[in-house]
KOLMIZA-91192 format. One record per residue (C-alpha): chain; residue number from 1; x, y, z; residue in one letter. Coordinates in nm, 4 decimals. Layout:
! residues N
ATOM:chaine:num:x:y:z:residu
ATOM:A:NUM:X:Y:Z:a
...
END
This chain:
! residues 312
ATOM:chaine:num:x:y:z:residu
ATOM:A:1:-8.4377:2.8449:-12.9179:m
ATOM:A:2:-8.4997:3.1918:-12.7832:a
ATOM:A:3:-8.5292:3.2484:-12.4106:v
ATOM:A:4:-8.8439:3.4282:-12.3203:t
ATOM:A:5:-8.8592:3.7232:-12.0871:r
ATOM:A:6:-9.0461:3.5209:-11.8259:a
ATOM:A:7:-8.7789:3.2531:-11.8237:q
ATOM:A:8:-8.5071:3.5124:-11.7766:k
ATOM:A:9:-8.7058:3.6637:-11.4937:l
ATOM:A:10:-8.7496:3.3283:-11.3203:r
ATOM:A:11:-8.3780:3.2520:-11.3658:l
ATOM:A:12:-8.2836:3.5882:-11.2168:g
ATOM:A:13:-8.5145:3.5302:-10.9217:i
ATOM:A:14:-8.3635:3.1827:-10.8626:f
ATOM:A:15:-8.0058:3.3169:-10.8722:v
ATOM:A:16:-8.0943:3.6030:-10.6408:a
ATOM:A:17:-8.2647:3.3707:-10.3991:t
ATOM:A:18:-7.9550:3.1430:-10.3930:g
ATOM:A:19:-7.7238:3.4378:-10.3313:l
ATOM:A:20:-7.9453:3.5641:-10.0507:v
ATOM:A:21:-7.9489:3.2173:-9.8904:a
ATOM:A:22:-7.5709:3.1860:-9.9235:l
ATOM:A:23:-7.5078:3.5296:-9.7776:v
ATOM:A:24:-7.7551:3.4597:-9.4991:g
ATOM:A:25:-7.5862:3.1293:-9.4148:g
ATOM:A:26:-7.2450:3.2971:-9.4065:l
ATOM:A:27:-7.3813:3.5693:-9.1819:i
ATOM:A:28:-7.5346:3.3105:-8.9489:v
ATOM:A:29:-7.2132:3.1105:-8.9349:l
ATOM:A:30:-7.0097:3.4238:-8.8744:a
ATOM:A:31:-7.2468:3.5237:-8.6002:g
ATOM:A:32:-7.2215:3.1865:-8.4380:m
ATOM:A:33:-6.8411:3.2005:-8.4641:r
ATOM:A:34:-6.8279:3.5504:-8.3216:l
ATOM:A:35:-7.0686:3.4622:-8.0431:g
ATOM:A:36:-6.8822:3.1463:-7.9488:e
ATOM:A:37:-6.7160:3.1589:-7.6060:v
ATOM:A:38:-6.3629:3.0128:-7.6062:r
ATOM:A:39:-6.0848:2.9888:-7.3467:d
ATOM:A:40:-5.7315:3.0727:-7.4607:t
ATOM:A:41:-5.4098:2.9203:-7.3219:y
ATOM:A:42:-5.0411:2.9366:-7.4125:r
ATOM:A:43:-4.7866:2.6568:-7.4562:v
ATOM:A:44:-4.4088:2.7171:-7.4645:r
ATOM:A:45:-4.1995:2.4588:-7.6474:y
ATOM:A:46:-3.8396:2.5255:-7.5370:a
ATOM:A:47:-3.6946:2.1753:-7.5821:d
ATOM:A:48:-3.4859:2.1701:-7.8979:g
ATOM:A:49:-3.5418:1.7947:-7.9374:d
ATOM:A:50:-3.9172:1.8471:-7.9797:v
ATOM:A:51:-4.0088:1.9075:-8.3443:s
ATOM:A:52:-4.3247:2.1064:-8.4273:l
ATOM:A:53:-4.3115:2.0060:-8.7927:s
ATOM:A:54:-4.6662:1.9229:-8.9081:g
ATOM:A:55:-4.8378:2.1432:-8.6464:l
ATOM:A:56:-5.0348:2.4200:-8.8175:e
ATOM:A:57:-5.2870:2.6877:-8.7339:v
ATOM:A:58:-5.6224:2.5156:-8.7101:g
ATOM:A:59:-5.4747:2.1833:-8.5963:s
ATOM:A:60:-5.6980:2.0137:-8.3418:p
ATOM:A:61:-5.6442:2.0130:-7.9683:v
ATOM:A:62:-5.7601:1.6904:-7.8030:k
ATOM:A:63:-5.8150:1.5747:-7.4484:y
ATOM:A:64:-5.7747:1.1965:-7.4174:s
ATOM:A:65:-5.8649:1.1662:-7.7866:g
ATOM:A:66:-6.1666:1.4029:-7.7679:i
ATOM:A:67:-6.1432:1.7241:-7.9699:r
ATOM:A:68:-6.1863:2.0196:-7.7350:v
ATOM:A:69:-6.0175:2.3057:-7.9256:g
ATOM:A:70:-5.7828:2.4200:-8.1990:r
ATOM:A:71:-5.4461:2.5878:-8.2550:v
ATOM:A:72:-5.4880:2.9604:-8.3162:d
ATOM:A:73:-5.1328:3.1004:-8.3281:v
ATOM:A:74:-4.7848:2.9540:-8.3819:i
ATOM:A:75:-4.4961:3.1982:-8.3490:r
ATOM:A:76:-4.1405:3.2336:-8.2230:i
ATOM:A:77:-4.0992:3.4001:-7.8877:d
ATOM:A:78:-3.9513:3.7457:-7.9605:p
ATOM:A:79:-3.7749:3.7465:-7.6251:q
ATOM:A:80:-3.6192:3.4005:-7.6716:d
ATOM:A:81:-3.5667:3.2701:-8.0249:v
ATOM:A:82:-3.5170:2.9173:-7.8876:g
ATOM:A:83:-3.8805:2.9017:-7.7741:v
ATOM:A:84:-4.1879:2.8470:-7.9917:v
ATOM:A:85:-4.5135:2.9903:-7.8574:l
ATOM:A:86:-4.8359:2.8164:-7.9439:v
ATOM:A:87:-5.1704:2.9677:-7.8525:e
ATOM:A:88:-5.4682:2.7360:-7.8333:i
ATOM:A:89:-5.8360:2.8009:-7.7767:s
ATOM:A:90:-6.0676:2.5526:-7.6072:l
ATOM:A:91:-6.4426:2.5304:-7.5910:t
ATOM:A:92:-6.5632:2.7591:-7.3137:g
ATOM:A:93:-6.5727:2.5896:-6.9758:g
ATOM:A:94:-6.3310:2.3084:-7.0648:t
ATOM:A:95:-6.1451:2.2338:-6.7381:p
ATOM:A:96:-5.7659:2.2189:-6.7540:v
ATOM:A:97:-5.5926:2.0782:-6.4447:a
ATOM:A:98:-5.2747:2.2365:-6.3164:e
ATOM:A:99:-5.0773:1.9156:-6.3743:d
ATOM:A:100:-5.2010:1.8752:-6.7335:t
ATOM:A:101:-4.9316:1.8838:-7.0057:q
ATOM:A:102:-4.9567:1.9669:-7.3760:a
ATOM:A:103:-4.7892:1.6884:-7.5764:s
ATOM:A:104:-4.7634:1.6502:-7.9522:l
ATOM:A:105:-4.9465:1.3709:-8.1312:g
ATOM:A:106:-4.9236:1.2489:-8.4899:s
ATOM:A:107:-5.2210:1.1871:-8.7215:m
ATOM:A:108:-5.1220:0.8632:-8.8927:g
ATOM:A:109:-4.8804:0.8699:-9.1848:i
ATOM:A:110:-4.9836:1.2183:-9.3033:t
ATOM:A:111:-4.7146:1.3879:-9.0971:g
ATOM:A:112:-4.9681:1.6291:-8.9496:l
ATOM:A:113:-4.9638:1.6830:-8.5765:k
ATOM:A:114:-5.2063:1.7911:-8.3097:y
ATOM:A:115:-5.1833:1.8847:-7.9425:i
ATOM:A:116:-5.2876:1.6238:-7.6882:e
ATOM:A:117:-5.3738:1.7434:-7.3375:l
ATOM:A:118:-5.2902:1.4795:-7.0788:t
ATOM:A:119:-5.5341:1.3979:-6.8047:r
ATOM:A:120:-5.4875:1.5799:-6.4779:g
ATOM:A:121:-5.5537:1.4589:-6.1263:s
ATOM:A:122:-5.8795:1.5210:-5.9435:r
ATOM:A:123:-5.7087:1.7055:-5.6570:a
ATOM:A:124:-5.5209:1.9463:-5.8868:a
ATOM:A:125:-5.6236:2.3096:-5.9250:r
ATOM:A:126:-5.8113:2.4067:-6.2419:v
ATOM:A:127:-5.6227:2.6629:-6.4525:r
ATOM:A:128:-5.7775:2.9923:-6.5464:k
ATOM:A:129:-5.8008:3.0990:-6.9128:p
ATOM:A:130:-5.4879:3.2843:-7.0224:g
ATOM:A:131:-5.2485:3.0751:-6.8126:e
ATOM:A:132:-4.9627:2.8746:-6.9570:e
ATOM:A:133:-4.9863:2.4958:-6.9966:i
ATOM:A:134:-4.6470:2.3225:-6.9642:p
ATOM:A:135:-4.5245:2.1372:-7.2705:a
ATOM:A:136:-4.4919:1.7598:-7.2563:g
ATOM:A:137:-4.2716:1.5139:-7.4397:k
ATOM:A:138:-4.3840:1.3762:-7.7710:s
ATOM:A:139:-4.3857:0.9981:-7.8036:a
ATOM:A:140:-4.2917:1.0385:-8.1718:l
ATOM:A:141:-3.9909:1.2504:-8.0796:d
ATOM:A:142:-3.8874:0.9930:-7.8192:d
ATOM:A:143:-3.9044:0.7244:-8.0873:l
ATOM:A:144:-3.7009:0.9431:-8.3214:s
ATOM:A:145:-3.4348:0.9953:-8.0536:n
ATOM:A:146:-3.4285:0.6242:-7.9808:q
ATOM:A:147:-3.3996:0.5540:-8.3516:a
ATOM:A:148:-3.1012:0.7895:-8.3646:g
ATOM:A:149:-2.9373:0.6130:-8.0714:e
ATOM:A:150:-3.0040:0.2751:-8.2320:i
ATOM:A:151:-2.8547:0.3982:-8.5599:a
ATOM:A:152:-2.5451:0.5187:-8.3742:a
ATOM:A:153:-2.5082:0.1812:-8.2009:k
ATOM:A:154:-2.5532:-0.0011:-8.5317:v
ATOM:A:155:-2.2882:0.2197:-8.6902:s
ATOM:A:156:-2.0517:0.1445:-8.4019:e
ATOM:A:157:-2.1178:-0.2286:-8.4392:a
ATOM:A:158:-2.0455:-0.2054:-8.8140:l
ATOM:A:159:-1.7218:-0.0242:-8.7406:d
ATOM:A:160:-1.6229:-0.3062:-8.5065:r
ATOM:A:161:-1.7117:-0.5648:-8.7693:v
ATOM:A:162:-1.5080:-0.3759:-9.0299:n
ATOM:A:163:-1.2156:-0.3635:-8.7879:a
ATOM:A:164:-1.2567:-0.7346:-8.7222:f
ATOM:A:165:-1.2441:-0.8219:-9.0933:v
ATOM:A:166:-0.9507:-0.5935:-9.1681:s
ATOM:A:167:-0.6454:-0.7517:-9.3425:p
ATOM:A:168:-0.4426:-0.7435:-9.0192:d
ATOM:A:169:-0.7170:-0.9255:-8.8297:m
ATOM:A:170:-0.7538:-1.1772:-9.1128:k
ATOM:A:171:-0.3817:-1.2559:-9.0868:d
ATOM:A:172:-0.4160:-1.3034:-8.7088:r
ATOM:A:173:-0.7131:-1.5344:-8.7546:l
ATOM:A:174:-0.5239:-1.7353:-9.0169:a
ATOM:A:175:-0.2285:-1.7694:-8.7768:s
ATOM:A:176:-0.4577:-1.8838:-8.4939:v
ATOM:A:177:-0.6304:-2.1365:-8.7194:l
ATOM:A:178:-0.2945:-2.2688:-8.8381:d
ATOM:A:179:-0.1790:-2.3179:-8.4787:r
ATOM:A:180:-0.5066:-2.4866:-8.3951:t
ATOM:A:181:-0.4631:-2.7285:-8.6847:d
ATOM:A:182:-0.1111:-2.8134:-8.5668:k
ATOM:A:183:-0.2333:-2.8671:-8.2101:l
ATOM:A:184:-0.5098:-3.0977:-8.3299:l
ATOM:A:185:-0.2611:-3.2936:-8.5405:a
ATOM:A:186:-0.0303:-3.3318:-8.2391:t
ATOM:A:187:-0.3217:-3.4468:-8.0213:a
ATOM:A:188:-0.4270:-3.7041:-8.2808:e
ATOM:A:189:-0.0700:-3.8376:-8.3021:a
ATOM:A:190:-0.0486:-3.8625:-7.9230:t
ATOM:A:191:-0.3776:-4.0488:-7.9081:i
ATOM:A:192:-0.2618:-4.2861:-8.1849:a
ATOM:A:193:0.0625:-4.3626:-8.0001:e
ATOM:A:194:-0.1120:-4.4292:-7.6698:n
ATOM:A:195:-0.4179:-4.6019:-7.8094:r
ATOM:A:196:-0.3049:-4.9495:-7.6946:e
ATOM:A:197:-0.2323:-4.8216:-7.3445:g
ATOM:A:198:-0.5719:-4.6542:-7.3286:v
ATOM:A:199:-0.7389:-4.9770:-7.4398:r
ATOM:A:200:-0.5500:-5.1789:-7.1775:a
ATOM:A:201:-0.6459:-4.9266:-6.9100:l
ATOM:A:202:-1.0084:-4.9436:-7.0215:t
ATOM:A:203:-1.0053:-5.3253:-7.0075:a
ATOM:A:204:-0.8474:-5.3155:-6.6605:s
ATOM:A:205:-1.1119:-5.0730:-6.5400:l
ATOM:A:206:-1.3830:-5.3019:-6.6801:a
ATOM:A:207:-1.2377:-5.6052:-6.4972:i
ATOM:A:208:-1.2124:-5.4045:-6.1756:t
ATOM:A:209:-1.5736:-5.2943:-6.2122:a
ATOM:A:210:-1.6822:-5.6584:-6.2601:d
ATOM:A:211:-1.4930:-5.7669:-5.9497:r
ATOM:A:212:-1.6433:-5.4863:-5.7464:v
ATOM:A:213:-1.9871:-5.5922:-5.8689:g
ATOM:A:214:-1.9232:-5.9539:-5.7712:a
ATOM:A:215:-1.8043:-5.8506:-5.4245:l
ATOM:A:216:-2.1158:-5.6422:-5.3804:l
ATOM:A:217:-2.3302:-5.9371:-5.4867:d
ATOM:A:218:-2.1560:-6.1659:-5.2343:e
ATOM:A:219:-2.1691:-5.9133:-4.9545:a
ATOM:A:220:-2.5306:-5.8272:-5.0233:g
ATOM:A:221:-2.6961:-6.0982:-4.8048:p
ATOM:A:222:-2.4475:-6.0449:-4.5208:n
ATOM:A:223:-2.5056:-5.6716:-4.5400:l
ATOM:A:224:-2.8815:-5.7306:-4.5322:t
ATOM:A:225:-2.8509:-5.9545:-4.2254:r
ATOM:A:226:-2.6275:-5.7014:-4.0556:t
ATOM:A:227:-2.8800:-5.4261:-4.1194:l
ATOM:A:228:-3.1651:-5.6453:-3.9890:d
ATOM:A:229:-2.9681:-5.7274:-3.6719:e
ATOM:A:230:-2.8869:-5.3607:-3.6285:g
ATOM:A:231:-3.2564:-5.2773:-3.6600:a
ATOM:A:232:-3.3481:-5.5442:-3.4020:r
ATOM:A:233:-3.0758:-5.4181:-3.1685:t
ATOM:A:234:-3.2069:-5.0660:-3.2092:a
ATOM:A:235:-3.5604:-5.1833:-3.1215:r
ATOM:A:236:-3.4254:-5.3747:-2.8174:t
ATOM:A:237:-3.2353:-5.0682:-2.7031:l
ATOM:A:238:-3.5450:-4.8557:-2.7527:r
ATOM:A:239:-3.7550:-5.0990:-2.5436:d
ATOM:A:240:-3.4826:-5.1167:-2.2756:a
ATOM:A:241:-3.4656:-4.7420:-2.2717:s
ATOM:A:242:-3.8423:-4.7287:-2.2160:g
ATOM:A:243:-3.8193:-4.9791:-1.9300:k
ATOM:A:244:-3.5253:-4.7907:-1.7807:l
ATOM:A:245:-3.7297:-4.4725:-1.7941:d
ATOM:A:246:-4.0084:-4.6571:-1.6090:g
ATOM:A:247:-3.7660:-4.7873:-1.3420:l
ATOM:A:248:-3.6183:-4.4434:-1.3003:l
ATOM:A:249:-3.9673:-4.3067:-1.2555:g
ATOM:A:250:-4.0478:-4.5700:-0.9903:d
ATOM:A:251:-3.7164:-4.5016:-0.8156:a
ATOM:A:252:-3.7927:-4.1315:-0.8214:r
ATOM:A:253:-4.1330:-4.1945:-0.6631:k
ATOM:A:254:-3.9768:-4.4274:-0.3983:a
ATOM:A:255:-3.7168:-4.1624:-0.3192:t
ATOM:A:256:-3.9903:-3.9047:-0.2723:q
ATOM:A:257:-4.1807:-4.1467:-0.0394:s
ATOM:A:258:-3.8599:-4.2198:0.1569:l
ATOM:A:259:-3.8015:-3.8468:0.1944:d
ATOM:A:260:-4.1511:-3.8094:0.3382:k
ATOM:A:261:-4.0933:-4.1054:0.5781:v
ATOM:A:262:-3.7611:-3.9579:0.6904:l
ATOM:A:263:-3.9276:-3.6233:0.7508:d
ATOM:A:264:-4.1990:-3.7897:0.9643:v
ATOM:A:265:-3.9381:-4.0054:1.1448:g
ATOM:A:266:-3.7286:-3.7006:1.2143:g
ATOM:A:267:-4.0264:-3.5181:1.3599:q
ATOM:A:268:-4.1199:-3.8254:1.5718:t
ATOM:A:269:-3.7606:-3.8691:1.6919:l
ATOM:A:270:-3.7486:-3.5069:1.7946:a
ATOM:A:271:-4.0696:-3.5419:1.9930:q
ATOM:A:272:-3.9502:-3.8731:2.1525:t
ATOM:A:273:-3.6202:-3.7141:2.2463:r
ATOM:A:274:-3.7997:-3.4392:2.4317:e
ATOM:A:275:-4.0115:-3.6993:2.6214:s
ATOM:A:276:-3.6974:-3.9028:2.7099:l
ATOM:A:277:-3.5225:-3.5946:2.8350:v
ATOM:A:278:-3.8195:-3.5074:3.0581:q
ATOM:A:279:-3.8402:-3.8713:3.1854:g
ATOM:A:280:-3.4658:-3.8707:3.2680:l
ATOM:A:281:-3.5079:-3.5459:3.4573:v
ATOM:A:282:-3.7932:-3.6969:3.6580:y
ATOM:A:283:-3.5941:-4.0163:3.7189:f
ATOM:A:284:-3.2904:-3.8178:3.8360:r
ATOM:A:285:-3.5052:-3.6169:4.0779:d
ATOM:A:286:-3.6651:-3.9375:4.2115:s
ATOM:A:287:-3.3237:-4.1013:4.2569:a
ATOM:A:288:-3.1967:-3.7982:4.4440:s
ATOM:A:289:-3.4991:-3.8046:4.6735:n
ATOM:A:290:-3.4601:-4.1798:4.7304:l
ATOM:A:291:-3.0922:-4.1377:4.8022:k
ATOM:A:292:-3.1623:-3.8647:5.0570:a
ATOM:A:293:-3.4335:-4.0753:5.2184:f
ATOM:A:294:-3.1984:-4.3761:5.2364:s
ATOM:A:295:-2.9355:-4.1616:5.4008:r
ATOM:A:296:-3.1847:-4.0403:5.6589:k
ATOM:A:297:-3.3082:-4.3960:5.7307:v
ATOM:A:298:-2.9526:-4.5077:5.7706:k
ATOM:A:299:-2.8824:-4.2339:6.0169:d
ATOM:A:300:-3.2128:-4.2798:6.2030:d
ATOM:A:301:-3.3831:-4.6211:6.1533:p
ATOM:A:302:-3.6684:-4.5127:6.3725:s
ATOM:A:303:-3.8007:-4.3165:6.0803:l
ATOM:A:304:-3.9253:-4.6402:5.9309:l
ATOM:A:305:-4.1273:-4.7102:6.2481:l
ATOM:A:306:-4.2667:-4.3658:6.2510:l
ATOM:A:307:-4.3632:-4.4067:5.8911:s
ATOM:A:308:-4.5425:-4.7360:5.9616:e
ATOM:A:309:-4.7124:-4.5914:6.2682:g
ATOM:A:310:-4.8131:-4.2912:6.0795:g
ATOM:A:311:-4.9651:-4.5110:5.8137:e
ATOM:A:312:-5.1707:-4.6921:6.0780:e
END
């Protein structure tokens, strides 16, 4: 079937339109890519135990599982061949705290890796684009190191097992087992020889236990009575102690009252003594005056007459 001129023209127009749309889309995408604002940072991996196998240009950069950038450059530091420099670019305005670290993460069983930015603290300073983000430890590398240590320990344990099952050790074990068998045989023979004595001792112990039980049964009521009497005696002593405390309290009160009476008696005696002393003084003065008057009357009896006449 021949293709007409019009069909060829329509086909050419369709192809041209598709090419124009494709070129336009590429131009738009390129323009968007060129106009995109991105912040660039550097990461230095100097630890020889950290493997960057699986990390490639274009690998994602995530922040707590959220994709915020990509890996742009992976190269060896020309000034230090033991350091791998990785340049990453993040979406413009993505904050990176000063205490944030760039650790390596693994994407499942593919072996591919990505960079995981750890969360920083709120009080930390925000880094400026172009600064260096310190490298962090990879959990996968830690597991690999631990696996190596475990393998070394397993190998050491196997070496010990091999040494344990060596021919020399087997001979030693056989000698020990042989001695053990002989010791067990000797113990069995000793037990067989002394079996009757052991039985007699067991029977004697059983009889002794029965006798002790019988004595306990007989002494049980007496022991119960003794305990009851002890309890009653304790109660009597407790009551007597209470009464004695009461008597001591009464005696203490009586003593205090007697002290007060003695104090009052002492004060009264002191006052009475003063009165007696004054009375004796007066009595002595009166006796002296009477004695003088008697002497005068004796010398001159007329004084009595004068006294009577004077009274008249």
